[in-house]
N, C-alpha and C positions, 0 to 999 in steps of 0.2 A: 647736509645730513646724509645724503647718499654716499659721499666720499668718506665721511666719518664711519659709517656702517661698514663699508668695504675694508677700510684700513684696520678697524677694530678686529674684524674676523681674522685677517691674515697676519697682523702683527701678533695677536694673541696666539695664533697657531704655531708660532715659532718660539714662544716662551715656555718655560717649564711650568706645567700645571701641578699645583701643590695638592689639589683635592682629588684628582682623578674623577671617576664616574661611580655613582652609587647604584649601579645596576648589577644584576646577577647573570644575565645572558647578553653577550655582545656579539653581534653578527656583522663582520666586515667582509662578507662574501662578495667576491668579484671586483673589489677595489684594486686599483693599480698601485699596489704598495711594493716598493722596491726594497725597503729596509724597515723592519718592524722595530720602531723606536718609540715604544710606549713608555711614558714617564708618569709620575704621580702615584696615587694610591688607588688600587682597585680591590679593596678588602672584601667586598661582597661578591666579586665576580667568580662564578664557578664554571661557566661554559663560554668558550670562545670559538667562533667559526671563522676560518680564513679560507674556506673552499673557493676555488677558482680565482684566487689572487695570483694570476699568472705571471706577474712581474716579481713576485717574491722568490728570491733565489737562495736565501740562506738565513740562518738564525744566529744572532749575535749573543755573546756570553750573558749579558744582563737584560735581554729583551723581555724576560718574564719575571724579573725581580720585583715588579710592582704588583704582582697578583699572586700572593702566597696561598690563596685558597682555591686556585683554579683546579678543577677536577676533570674537565672534559675539554678536549682540544681536537678540532678537525681541520686538516690541511690538505684536502683532496685537490688534485690537479693544480698544485702550486709548482714552482720550479726548484723546490728544495731538493738537493741531491747529496749533500755531504753527510754521510752516516756518522762521522766522528763529531763534527761540530753540532749536529742536530741533537744527538744524544747528550752531549755535554750541556747544551742549553736546556734541554728538557729535564735533566737531572736536578736542575735548580728548582723544580716545582715539587714541593714536598707532598702535595695533595693530589697529584695527577693520577687518575685511575683508569681513564678511558682516552684513547688516542687513535687517530686514524690518518693515514696518508692516502688511503684508498678505501672504497666503501663496498659493502655487500649490496647487491642489486636491490634488495627489498628494504634496506635500512636508510632512514633519513636523518638519524642522529648517531652519536658515537657509541651508544650502548651495544650490548651483545645482541646478535640477531635473535628476535623473539622466538623464532621456530627452534633455534638451537638451545634456548634457555628454558623451553617448556612452557613459555607464556602463551596466553591466548592470542591468536593472530587472526585478524579479519582479512582474509586473502580473497581478492576477487579479480576477475579478468575482464578487461574492458573490450567488449566485442567490436566497438567501432574503431579504436586505435590499435588494437592488437597488443596492448602493453599491460604489464602487471602492475597492480597497485596494492600497497600493503599499508594498512592503517595500524599504527601502534601507539601505545600510550606509556612508553617506558619512562619518559620524562614529562613533567608538567609543561605544556606548551605555552599557556597563557598565565602569567604570574597572578597570584591572588592580589586583589585590591587591598585586602586587609594587611597583608604582610609588607606592603610598600615596595615589593620587588619591581625592578625596572628592566625591560628588555630593549636594548639598543640595536636597531637593525639598519645596516648600510650595505645594500647589495650591489648597487651600481652608482655611477655618477648621477644618473637620472633620479634614483631614489633619494640621494642627498639633496638634489635640487628641489624635489617635492617637499622636503622639510622646510625649505626657505619660502614660505608662503607670503611673499612681499607683494604689495599691490603695484608698486612702481615698476614697470617693465624694464626701464633703463637700469635701475639699481640691481634688479634680478640678473640682467645681462652681465653687469660688472662682476657680481659674485660668481656667476656661472663660469666666467673666464678664470676667476681665481680658483675654482674647483678643478678646472682643467689643469691649471698650473700645479695644484697640489698632487693630482694623480700622476704627474710626470716627475715629481721631485721626491727623491728617495730619502731626504734628510729631514723632512718635517716631523715634528713630534705629534704622533697620532692622538694622544690623549687630549692635548690642548685643542686640536682640531675638532675632536668629537665633543668636547665640553662646550665649545662655542656653538656647534651645530645643535646640540641638545638644548642649549639656552634659547635658541631661536624658536624651535618648535619640537618638543619632545614630550609625549605623554608617558608617564611612568607605569600606566596600567593597560593601555589598549593597543600597543604596537604589535605588528605581526609576529608570529612565532618563528623560532629558529628554523631556517630552511624553507619555511612556509610554502610559498607558491612556486618555488624554484626546483621542484622535483625533476630529475633527469630521467625520462622514460625511455626504455629500450624497446624497440619494436620486436615482437615475437610473431613468427609466422603461424604457429599452430598452438592453440590453447592447451591441448592435452600434452603436446611435446614439452611445452614450457613447464607445466605443472610437474611432469615426471622428472625433468632435469633438475628442478628445484629441490624436490624431495630426495633425489639421489645425493645431494650435497650434504645431507644430514646423517651423521653417524647414529648408531643406536643409543649411545650415551648422551646424546643431545649436543655434541660438539660438531661444528662444521668441519668437514674434511678439507684439509689444505690442498689436497690433490684435486678436489672438485671445485675449489674456490675460484670464482671468476672475478678478476679485478675490474673495478669500474672507477674511472677518473683517477688513475694512479699518479702520484708525483714521481719524478725521476728516482728518488731514493728507493722506491719499491723495487726497482730493477737491479739493485745491488744484490750480489749473490749472498744468500743467507741473511738477508735484511731483517727478517722477522726474528731469527734467533739472536742476532746481535742486539736488537732493540729490547727483547725480553731479558736478556742477560744483563744489559746495562741499566735497565729501569726496573728494579725489583719490586716497586710498589704498584706497577701497572697491572690492571686486572683484565682489560679488554684492549685488543689491538686490531684495528681494521674490522671491527664488528665481530671478532672471533674471541671468545673468552680464553683466558690463559689459566691452564690448570697446573698443578704441582708437577705432573709428568712433563708438561711443556717446558717448565722452567729448568728442570734437570736436563732435558734434551738440548735446550737452547744453550745452557752453560757448556755442555760437552762440545757441541758443534762450534760455538763461538771460540772456544779455546783451541780447537783444531785448525780453524781457518784464519783466525785473527790473533795478532800478537798484542797483548794487553799493554806491555811496556817494552822498550828496547832491551835487547840482550837477554830476553826471557825472564826479566824481573817479574816477580809475582805480586809484590806489594809496592804501592807508591811511597816514596820517601821525600822528605824535604832536602833541599841542597844543604841547609845548615846541619841536618842529621848526618849526611854523607861526609861533610867536611869535618864534623866532630869526630866521627869514627876514624877518619884518616889521621887526624892529629893524635888521637888516643892509641893508634896502632891496632884498632879493632878490625878484624877482617870479615866477620860474619855479616853479610848483607841482610840476612833475614832474622837476626836476633830480635827478640821481643823488647828487651831493655836496651835502648839505643847507646848509652854511653858507658856501659859496664864492660870492661876489658874481658875478652874471652881468649881461648886458646888460639894462638897465632898459626895461620897457614901462609907460609911465605909466598906460595904461588898466587895467593889472593890478596897480597898486600902491595903489589907493584903499582907503579904510576898508571899503567894501562888499565888495571882493574878499577881504580878509583875514578879514572877519566870516564870509563863506561858507566860507572855508577852515577856520576854527576850528570852525564848526558841523559841517562834514563830518568833521573829525577826531574830534569828540566823539561824533557819532552812530555813526561807524564802530567806536568802542570800546565802545559800550553796546548790548548785545542785549536786555537786560531794563531798560526805562526805569522811571524812578521814578514811581509813582502815589500820589497823596495826596488824601484827601477834604477838601473845603473847607467843606462845610455840615453836617458831622457834629456838630451841637450842638443843645441844647434851648433854648427861649426861655422865660424866666419872665415870666408875665403874670397879674396879679391873684393872686399867691402860688401859682400853679399852674405846674408845669413842663410844657411842650408841645413835642413833637418836630416840627420844621419839615420839610415834605415838598415839596421843590422840584419845579416843573413846567415852568418856563421860566427862562432866564437870559441875560444880556447883559453883556459887558465894557463898562466905561466908555470913551468915545471919546477921552478926553484924560488921564485919571489912571490910570496903569498898575496902581495898587494896588486899584482898586475894581471890584466886580462886583455887579450887581443880580439878584435872582431872585424870581420869584413862585411861590406855593405852591398846592397843590391846595385849600387852605382859604381862599384869597383874600388872604393876607398878601403884602406886598411888603417885601423885605429888601434892604438895601445892606450889603455886608460888605467889609472889607479882606481880600482872599483871600490876602495874603501872611502875615498873622498870625492870620486867622480871627476877628477881632473885629468886632462889630456897629458899623456907622456910623449906620444909620437902620433903624427898624422901624415898619412901617405895618400895623396889624392890620386884619382884615376887619371891616366894620361892617354885615354883613348883605347889602348890595348886591353886594359882590364875591363871586365864586365862584372856580372854578379859573382861575388867571391863565395865559392862553395867549399874550398879546402884551405885549412890553416894548420900548420904544424911547427911547434917550437923545436929548436935544436937544444939538446940537453947539455952537451959539453961546451957549447957556445951560446949561452942563454940570452945574448943580445940579438941573436939572429932568428928570423921568422920566415918560414916558407909559405907563400900564398899562391893559390891557383883559382882561376875564374872559369866560368862555364863555357867561355869561348876558347879555352885551351891554353891561355897564357899562364906561365909558371915563372915566378920570380922569388928571389931570396933577398931579404932586406936586413939591414943592421939598424936596429931602433936607436942605437946610440948616436948615429949620424943623422938622425931625422928629428927636427924640433917639433914641439907640440903644434905650432902653427907654421904654415908654408906661405910665404909671400908671393912666390912665383913658381910656375910649373918647372922651370928649367933649373931650379936650385937643388934638385936631388936626382939621384939615379939608383937603380937597383944594384945590389952587390953582385948578383949573378942572374943572368937570364937564360932560361932553358928552352929547348925545342918544345913547341906547342904539343899538347895532348888534346886532341879534338873531343869536344863534348864532355869535358872533365866533370866528375862528380865528387871525387875524394882523392886525398893524398896523405901519405904518412912517412915520417922519417924513422930510420931504424935506430937501435939503441946506441950505436957507435958514431952517429952523425955523419957517416960517409956516403950513404945511399938513401934514396927514397923511392917509393912506389906511387904510381898514379893510375887511377881507374876512371872509367867514364861510361857514357851511354853506348857501350860496345862490349864485345866479348873478350877484349884484350886488356893486358896490364903492362905498363912500361916501367922499366928500372932505370934510374938516373944516378949519375955520379955527382955528388954535391960540389966537390972542389973544382972540377973541370967544367961542369955544366953540360956534359954530354949525356945523351941517351945511350945506355950500355946495351940494353936488350929490350925487345918487345915480345912478350909471351902472348901468343895468339890462341883464340878459341879455348880459353880456360873454362868457359861456361857456355851453356846453350842460349842464355839470355843476357841482357846487359848486367854488368857487375856494378852494384850500387856502392859498395864500400870495400876497401882493402886496408888491412891493419897489420903492422908488424907486432911481434911479441915485445914485451917491455924489456926483457933481459937477453934475448937472443937476437943477433943482427941478421939471422938467416931465415928464421921461421916467420911466416905470415899467413893470414887467413883472408879468404874472399867470401863475400855473400852476394847472391844474385837473385834476380826475380825468377830464375828457373827453379826456385825452391831449394837449391843446394847451397851448403856451406862447405868449403874445402880448405884443408890445411896444406901448405906448401913449404918446401925447403929449398932455398937458393943453391945449396951445395949439391943438390941432385939435379940441377939444370931442369927446373920444373916443367916436365912434359906430362907427368901424371901426379896427382895429389897424394899426399901421405894417407889421407882418408877423406871420405865424403860423407856428410850427414845431411838429411833432408828435413824440411818443414812441410806442412800441409799447404802453405801459401808462399807467395814470393817473399824472399828475405830482403829486409830493408837495412839491417844493421848487424854488425858483429864486432865484438871487442874482447880483448884479453882482460882477465882480472889482473890487478897490480902485481901479483906474484906469479902470473902466467900458469896457474894451475887450472883455470877454468876459461871457457868461452861463453860469452853472453850473446845469445842470438835472438834477434827481434824480427818477426815476420809480419806481414800485413795484418791489420786488424787484431792487435793485442795477443798474438801468439809469441810468447816470451819463454825461453828455455835457457837453462844453464847446463853446459856440457863439460865433460872432462876434456881438457885441451890435449891430453896425451893420445886419446883414441876416439874422441867424439861421442863417448857414451853419455846417455841422458842422466843428469843428476836430479834436476828439478824442473818440472813444468809449473809455471806460476799461475796458470789457470785464470787469467784475467778475461773477463767476459768480452766477447766480440760484439760488434755492432751490426755486422752484416754488410758493411761497406767495403768494396774492393779498393777504395782509395784512402782508407784509414791507415796511413803510413805510420808505423810504430817504431820508436827509437828508445833504447834502454842503455843505461850506463851504471857503473858501480859507484857506490857512495860509502864513506867510512872504510876506506880500503876495499875489501871485498865482503864486508859484513852485510851490506844491504844493496839493493838495486833500486833505481828510480826509472820509471817507464811512463812515457806519454805518447799520444798519437795526435795527428794533425786534424782529425775531425772531432776531437774531444778536448774539453777545457779542464782536464784533471791530470795530475801526476800521481802515480801510485808508488808507494814505498813498500818493498817486500823484503823479508829476511832471506838471505841466500842459503841459510842452513836448513830452514824448515819450509820455506815457501809461504809462510804466513804473512798476511797483510798487516803492516804496522799502522799506516795512516794514508789518507788521500789529501792532496793539496789542490784546491780548486782555484782557477784563475778567473777573475772578473774585473771588468772596467768599473772602478768604484763610482765614477761620475755618471755613466750612462746605464750601468747595470748589464751591459752586453758581455757575453762570454768571450774569453780570449783562448785561443787554441794553441796547442803545443807544436812548435815547429822543430825545436831542438832543445837539448838540455845536457847539463854536465854536473856531476858531483864535485864539490869543492875538495881538492886534494889535500888541503891543509886544515880544514875545520870539520869536525863531526857534525852531521845533520845540517849541513849547509849545502845549497845547490843554486844553480842559476838556470833559468828557463828562457829560451827565446820564444816569446808569445806573439801571436798574430790574431787578427780579427778577420771575419768574413766580409766586413764592410768594404765597399769599393775603393776607399782611400788606401794609400800605399805607405802606411806608417807601421813600423815594427818596434818591438821593445824587448830588451833583456831585463828580466826580473830576478833579483836575488831573493832567495827564501832562507830564512833562519828559523828552523824548527825549535830552537832553544829559547827564543824570545817571543813574547806575545805581541800581537798587533794592537792591543789596547793601549800600549804605551806610546804609540806614535801614529801620526797622521800622514806620514811621508808617502804612503802608497796611493798615488793619484794617477793611476795608469790609464789616462783617457786616450788611448791609442786605438785607432782603427786601421786595419792593415790590408794589404793587397792579397792577391791569390797566393796559395801555398804551393810549395814545390815538393815533389815526392822523392827526389833524389838527394844524395849526400847524407852526411851524418848529422 
């Protein structure tokens, strides 16, 4: 009987619940939920509390589809961070009027602060604890017996265990272990689990109220000081001043710049956000601010369109992207009928319909060498310049691997032969596309021909490098010029070395080019003489080999140490990334500032930021090693288009950005070298397709935990 009871609970918890729960208020406060996967029907549910579910990191597209009448939702102190996916999921709630990701000090539910609404408030100060208590009756806390309303409350694992009032201690122990398993499993269906729990012991009339005894009290030193500060937060018209608003228990999403404005603009039915009422003036202001700082659709499109609509207009020769009647031919504009225009239109339509992009690991494989299976740990990678299928990556153990990233198969594998260490520099030759230059952090520099190297190597002595160069100590980056005859190397020093590729000789060493170590050196894409350097001395400098670089063409400075610099594909701009999300676009000709992307800083001096171009030079992608998010911004306006968050699907742990590249052949495609702060030493390259939804595939199973991060290199 005991075993049957145990299996019934946990087998049922994995099945789809057809009936859902017949309650109006559901409290899942403090449960260890990693994925909100509620199924069934919750037709009567109007209030859902997910406060302090600290394992909940994001919202999936259909997570609220089973509760069409949900009006109030609270998610204080969760780990939800993605502004775009969160608003996309919340927009599926047609009845949602009250929402909070952080709360007002005095409010225990999602409604507007009673003081700001002009309602009667019983405000008293506790002399013994020095904390403020506010009793309010904005919502009915205990459902009426006559109405048959039910309130389901699950605050902690202990609270759930209390519902299992079984006499046999051994059976209770078995079920308790099952509950522990549930709290750590992100894939269980919550509705089934709750239904089974409610079947065991759940009164529809006498359960505790929402948030009941779990008030979070803040200590106040002085009663008069607190009362005064509280009333200062209220404006004369009854609306709480945002400037005076003090956040309590905020989720990470609240720290996004202009978070409130974006939420209000994206959720037009919302009436209360974070206990602050939303007025007509607030909506107008939110719409204006949101359009200023965020890009609704790629390439400044104003209205969402279907792919079929765009294809139909292309076939009909219709150029107007914003015409009200989709298939009626209009006056033709030749400059808007080109393939490039319709390609952008298709991309905008696809990105606009995909809030959860498809993420797929491309290096999640082991390599068999000398009858031993070895996990490869990528440290640097580069797309091939002319073959859209190929990508090269170097590993922490000194291997160089070329893969077909479309099917994941090996093309070439070059094992480490002792001389190579962690590979920090890779650069393809453009006129000789089978050749690849690789440099490691111990200074080793080698040129390989991938056509001479099989996918698997049976013995170390079966291969040799095409050219071996003089070492460059403590190397961090290298780059080949546009004519494939020379390359530059920089490292943890103030010097840059120039090499001749054909002879393998070092031609010149440029000394003391910066006051601090030079992190990255980059040639221009079209000039074999111009190159830029970025240094931790906060300077970025442009140089010309024809002037025997003893002084730069110009110098421009950042407020923090520079991590990365690169040219736009047409060499018109420089993209500069400094520590902790300081990202700017400069004119390559003279270093003038074009756009400061104004990405929020974290305050960490070790948050190394790297940025690259995507879609030619239309967008930039930017990520930092202390954060698990890649930001996509428009290079013309600086507006944020989208954020892509990285997470281990199996464990729910965040993955941090070590490096990234935009796909040079595909719009809105990129690859990210992701790492975890866990002590294990596994790294992963993840492909991101912003034009395809993650809902159509389960391939992203990036269960990688990675070693310590490096601050140097691109």
